[in-house]
C-alpha positions as CSV (number, residue, x, y, z in Angstrom):
1,X,71.5,2.3,102.3
2,X,72.9,5.8,101.8
3,X,73.6,5.1,98.1
4,X,70.1,3.9,97.4
5,X,68.6,7.0,99.1
6,X,71.0,9.2,97.1
7,X,70.0,7.4,93.8
8,X,66.3,7.7,94.6
9,X,66.6,11.4,95.3
10,X,68.6,12.0,92.1
11,X,66.0,10.1,90.0
12,X,63.2,12.1,91.5
13,X,64.9,15.4,90.7
14,X,65.8,14.3,87.2
15,X,62.2,13.3,86.3
16,X,60.6,15.7,83.8
17,X,57.6,17.6,85.0
18,X,54.3,17.1,83.1
19,X,54.1,20.9,82.3
20,X,57.4,20.7,80.3
21,X,56.2,17.7,78.4
22,X,52.9,19.3,77.6
23,X,54.6,22.4,76.2
24,X,56.9,20.1,74.1
25,X,53.9,18.2,72.7
26,X,52.1,21.5,72.0
27,X,55.1,22.8,70.1
28,X,55.3,19.6,68.0
29,X,51.6,19.8,67.1
30,X,52.0,23.5,66.0
31,X,54.9,22.9,63.7
32,X,53.6,24.2,60.4
33,X,55.4,24.2,57.1
34,X,58.3,22.1,58.5
35,X,61.7,22.2,56.8
36,X,63.9,19.2,56.4
37,X,66.3,18.2,59.2
38,X,69.6,20.0,59.0
39,X,72.4,21.0,61.4
40,X,72.9,24.4,59.6
41,X,69.5,26.1,59.8
42,X,70.7,28.6,62.4
43,X,69.8,32.1,61.1
44,X,68.2,30.8,58.0
45,X,64.7,29.9,59.3
46,X,63.4,33.5,58.8
47,X,64.2,33.2,55.1
48,X,62.7,29.7,54.8
49,X,59.4,30.8,56.4
50,X,58.8,33.9,54.2
51,X,56.0,35.2,53.7
52,X,55.0,33.6,57.1
53,X,56.9,34.3,60.3
54,X,59.4,32.0,62.0
55,X,58.0,30.2,65.0
56,X,60.6,27.9,66.5
57,X,63.1,25.2,65.8
58,X,62.1,21.6,66.6
59,X,64.1,18.4,66.9
60,X,61.1,16.2,66.1
61,X,62.0,13.2,63.9
62,X,65.6,14.6,63.5
63,X,68.9,13.1,64.8
64,X,70.9,14.5,67.7
65,X,72.6,17.3,65.9
66,X,69.8,18.4,63.5
67,X,66.8,20.6,63.9
68,X,64.0,21.8,61.6
69,X,62.3,25.1,61.1
70,X,58.7,25.6,62.0
71,X,56.7,28.5,60.7
72,X,53.6,30.4,62.1
73,X,50.4,30.0,60.2
74,X,49.5,33.7,60.4
């Protein structure tokens, strides 16, 4: 009984909040001029996004160790 209460409490705390999911979905939708997936983009996204500005790095459609650069439209 104690184990099932502990497991239920742990599962409730580990569940993602809807606010976090909506921010992730919004970031995916705003990824403009996406680069290819690579594990070595760190520090190079600013150069990739020129003349636009660097927005964020996304893991959308990439494997565990890779990310892609997303640029701002303006």
